[in-house]
C-alpha positions in Angstrom: 43.6 97.1 46.6 43.8 95.7 50.1 47.3 94.4 49.4 48.5 97.8 48.3 47.0 99.4 51.4 48.9 96.9 53.6 52.2 97.7 51.8 51.6 101.4 52.2 50.9 101.0 55.9 54.1 98.9 56.3 56.1 101.6 54.5 54.6 104.4 56.6 55.3 102.6 59.9 58.8 101.7 58.8 59.5 105.4 57.9 58.1 106.6 61.3 60.2 104.0 63.2 63.3 105.0 61.2 62.7 108.7 61.8 62.2 108.1 65.5 65.4 106.1 65.8 67.3 108.7 63.8 65.9 111.5 65.9 66.8 109.8 69.1 70.4 109.2 68.0 70.8 112.8 66.7 69.4 114.3 69.9 71.5 112.0 72.1 74.6 112.8 70.1 74.1 116.5 70.5 73.4 116.3 74.2 75.9 113.5 74.9 77.8 113.5 78.2 81.5 114.2 77.7 83.2 114.5 81.1 86.7 115.7 81.5 89.3 113.1 82.4 89.8 114.8 85.8 87.2 117.2 87.1 87.5 119.1 90.4 84.1 119.1 92.2 82.4 121.6 94.4 81.5 120.2 97.9 78.7 121.3 100.2 80.8 121.9 103.3 79.2 121.6 106.8 81.6 119.2 108.6 84.7 119.1 110.7 88.0 120.4 109.4 90.4 117.5 110.2 90.4 113.8 111.2 92.2 112.8 114.4 94.7 109.9 113.6 93.6 107.7 116.4 89.9 108.0 115.8 87.7 105.0 114.9 85.9 105.7 111.7 82.7 104.2 110.5 82.1 103.9 106.7 78.8 102.9 105.1 78.7 101.8 101.4 75.4 101.2 99.6 74.2 101.1 96.0 70.7 102.4 96.5 69.5 101.5 93.0 68.0 104.9 92.3 65.3 104.0 94.8 63.8 102.0 91.9 64.8 98.4 92.6 63.1 97.4 95.8 61.7 94.0 96.5 58.7 94.3 94.3 60.8 95.2 91.2 62.5 93.5 88.4 64.6 95.2 85.7 64.3 94.9 81.9 68.0 95.0 81.2 68.6 91.9 83.3 65.8 89.7 82.2 62.8 91.4 83.8 60.2 93.7 82.3 60.1 96.9 84.4 62.1 100.1 84.4 60.7 102.0 87.3 58.3 101.4 90.2 55.1 103.3 90.5 55.4 106.6 92.3 54.1 105.3 95.6 56.7 102.5 95.7 59.4 104.9 94.6 58.6 107.2 97.6 58.5 104.2 99.9 62.0 103.1 98.7 63.7 106.5 99.0 62.2 107.2 102.4 63.3 103.7 103.6 66.8 104.4 102.4 66.9 107.8 104.0 65.4 106.5 107.3 68.0 103.7 107.5 70.9 106.1 107.0 69.4 108.5 109.6 69.1 105.7 112.1 72.7 104.8 112.0 74.6 106.5 114.7 78.3 107.4 114.5 78.6 107.2 110.7 81.6 109.2 109.6 81.4 108.5 105.9 78.6 107.5 103.6 79.4 106.4 100.1 76.4 105.8 97.8 76.0 104.6 94.3 73.2 105.0 91.8 71.9 108.3 93.3 69.6 110.1 90.9 69.6 113.8 90.3 66.2 114.6 88.9 65.8 111.6 86.5 62.5 110.5 84.9 62.9 107.0 86.3 62.8 108.4 89.9 60.1 111.0 89.3 62.5 114.0 89.1 63.5 113.9 92.7 67.0 115.1 93.5 67.9 112.2 95.7 71.2 113.6 96.9 69.5 116.7 98.4 66.6 114.6 99.8 69.1 112.3 101.7 71.5 115.0 102.8 68.9 117.5 104.0 68.1 115.2 106.9 71.8 114.9 107.9 73.0 117.8 110.1 76.7 118.9 109.9 77.6 116.5 107.0 79.5 117.6 103.9 78.8 115.9 100.6 80.1 115.7 97.0 78.5 114.1 93.9 79.9 112.9 90.6 77.8 112.0 87.6 78.4 108.7 85.9 75.2 108.4 83.9 73.7 111.2 81.9 71.5 110.9 78.9 68.9 113.3 77.5 66.7 110.3 76.4 67.2 106.6 76.9 64.8 105.0 74.3 64.7 101.5 75.9 62.6 99.6 76.6 60.7 100.5 73.5 57.2 100.5 75.0 58.2 102.2 78.2 61.4 104.3 77.6 63.5 105.2 80.5 63.8 108.8 79.2 66.0 111.4 80.8 68.6 110.0 83.2 71.1 111.8 85.4 72.7 109.7 88.1 75.9 109.0 89.9 78.0 108.7 93.1 77.7 110.6 96.4 80.1 110.8 99.3 78.9 112.3 102.5 81.0 112.8 105.6 81.3 114.4 109.0 84.5 116.0 107.7 85.0 118.7 105.2 87.0 117.3 102.2 90.2 119.0 101.3 89.5 118.0 97.7 86.8 116.1 95.7 87.6 114.9 92.2 85.8 113.0 89.5 88.3 110.8 87.7 86.9 109.2 84.5 87.4 105.5 84.1 89.1 104.5 80.8 87.3 102.9 77.9 83.7 103.1 76.7 81.1 101.2 74.6 81.2 101.7 70.8 79.0 104.4 69.3 75.9 104.7 69.4 75.5 102.3 72.4 77.7 104.6 74.5 75.2 107.4 74.1 72.8 105.4 76.4 75.2 103.8 78.8 77.1 104.8 81.9 80.4 106.8 81.8 82.0 105.2 84.8 84.2 107.2 87.2 85.8 107.3 90.6 84.7 109.9 93.1 88.0 110.5 95.0 87.6 112.6 98.2 90.6 113.6 100.2 90.4 114.4 104.0 93.1 116.0 106.1 94.5 114.0 109.0 96.2 115.9 111.8 99.5 114.2 111.2 99.8 116.0 107.9 98.7 113.0 105.8 95.3 112.4 104.2 92.6 109.8 104.2 91.8 109.2 100.5 88.3 107.7 100.0 87.4 106.4 96.6 83.8 105.8 95.9 83.4 103.4 92.9 80.7 101.7 90.8 82.5 99.5 88.2 81.1 98.2 85.0 78.5 95.4 84.9 77.0 93.0 82.4 78.7 90.3 80.4 79.9 92.6 77.6 82.0 94.7 79.9 85.0 92.5 80.8 87.5 94.7 79.1 86.1 97.8 80.8 86.3 96.2 84.2 90.0 95.2 83.6 90.8 98.8 82.7 88.9 100.2 85.7 90.8 97.9 88.1 94.1 99.0 86.6 93.2 102.6 87.3 92.1 101.9 90.8 95.4 100.0 91.5 97.5 102.9 90.1 95.7 105.6 92.1 95.6 103.6 95.3 99.3 102.6 95.3 100.4 106.1 94.5 98.5 107.6 97.3 99.8 105.0 99.8 103.4 105.5 98.7 102.9 109.2 99.4 102.1 108.3 103.0 98.3 108.5 102.8 95.6 106.2 104.1 93.5 104.7 101.3 90.0 103.2 101.3 88.2 102.1 98.2 84.6 101.0 98.5 81.4 100.6 96.5 79.8 98.3 94.0 82.7 96.4 92.2 80.3 94.2 90.1 82.7 91.4 90.9 83.3 89.0 93.8 86.2 89.8 96.1 89.3 87.6 96.1 89.0 84.6 98.4 85.2 84.6 98.7 84.1 81.2 100.1 80.7 80.0 98.8 80.3 77.9 102.0 80.1 80.7 104.5 76.9 82.4 103.4 73.7 82.1 105.3 70.0 82.4 104.4 70.3 83.2 100.7 71.0 81.4 97.5 74.4 82.6 96.4 76.3 82.4 93.1 79.7 83.6 91.9 80.0 86.7 89.7 83.3 87.2 87.9 85.7 86.4 90.8 88.5 89.0 91.1 92.2 88.2 90.6 93.7 87.7 94.1 97.1 89.1 92.9 95.7 92.4 91.8 97.1 94.4 94.8 100.6 94.3 96.5 101.1 92.5 99.8 99.5 94.1 102.8 96.4 95.5 101.0 93.2 94.0 102.5 89.9 93.1 100.9 87.2 93.7 103.5 83.8 92.1 103.3 81.2 90.3 105.4 81.4 86.6 104.4 78.1 85.6 105.9 75.8 87.6 103.6 75.5 88.5 99.9 75.1 92.2 99.0 73.2 92.1 95.7 70.3 90.2 94.3 69.3 89.3 90.7 66.6 91.5 89.4 65.2 89.2 86.7 62.1 88.8 88.9 60.7 90.5 92.0 62.5 89.3 95.1 61.7 85.9 96.4 64.1 84.6 99.1 63.5 81.0 98.2 64.2 81.5 94.5 66.2 84.7 93.9 70.0 84.2 93.5 72.4 86.7 95.1 76.0 87.5 95.1 78.6 89.6 96.9 79.6 92.7 94.9 79.9 95.4 97.5 83.0 95.6 99.7 86.1 97.5 100.6 89.8 97.6 99.8 92.1 99.3 102.4 95.8 100.1 102.5 98.2 98.4 104.8 98.4 101.4 107.2 94.7 101.0 108.1 93.4 98.6 110.8 89.9 97.2 110.4 88.0 96.4 113.5 84.6 95.3 112.0 82.7 94.8 108.8 79.0 94.0 108.6 76.4 93.7 105.9 73.0 94.8 107.1 70.3 92.3 106.1 67.4 94.5 105.1 65.9 91.8 102.9 66.4 93.9 99.7 63.3 95.9 100.8 64.3 99.2 99.3 67.2 98.4 96.9 68.6 95.4 95.0 71.8 95.9 97.2 72.4 95.6 100.9 74.3 98.3 102.9 77.8 97.4 104.2 79.4 99.1 107.2 83.1 99.0 108.1 84.9 100.3 111.1 88.6 101.3 110.7 91.5 102.9 112.7 94.2 104.9 111.0 97.5 103.5 112.2 
């Protein structure tokens, strides 16, 4: 009798698990994110109309990790256990991110990655509005690259509803903001719960009748995404070279999830650094410049809470600029990974 009861319990549990999994897949398939290949975006316009060609421009790039990957956090998908911080830490992280941005003077452009738009993992805060509401006279555009009605992992603490993406903020009103879908995707049903990568391309008028084209990117991560990364880089190269050949200034920045060409492991200070899929140095034509601060990494492993003596880091956040742009400075800001698993990078440029 006891044996039969055990068998019945096992069958009931198995049926419940199967129905749960089937329900998640059906719901996620119905609500799946299917972005257009090219989507024109609406911008909140509060800035200046045009860039002067001799102006020095300051650009900040930062993957803010949905204000959920501060120093106390690890992450389940990369060897840790957690998905989200408690609400108090989440509020501390997003306030720290906003305060840092507000305290930077003379920022002309701010490109952010992993910005949440009312996701469960960040306690349903619209982070783009939270950050931009404290910036006067800045325009901004956003592009979604991760949207799922319900992410069922990890099993005991599901991530739930996720809506997240890229944000470009500027002192100048964009002439155009476009979401360009990156090619390729994971096989079904995995793609229902993964990012749909894209480029947020924002075009700004320059007074010599050309444009500054700013591409905000967050390329594919993880060891099973090599083919996706290759396709993303091909797209970036095609778009960038076409814009430059049309006489425009081109800046690509963000989280590449690869090391820049020519990175020297012997130049870093204060952190344990490892390589992460070094990029092909022949990707771009002659004259294009890879811009990064070679003294600091920009990303830390999240398999455990941050410990400077043990946590390994790498350099994944940097810029690529066209030959008609002069770079006067680039600096990674060492915040000790307090509010994000990435560090912010600031570059100063001049349009030639």
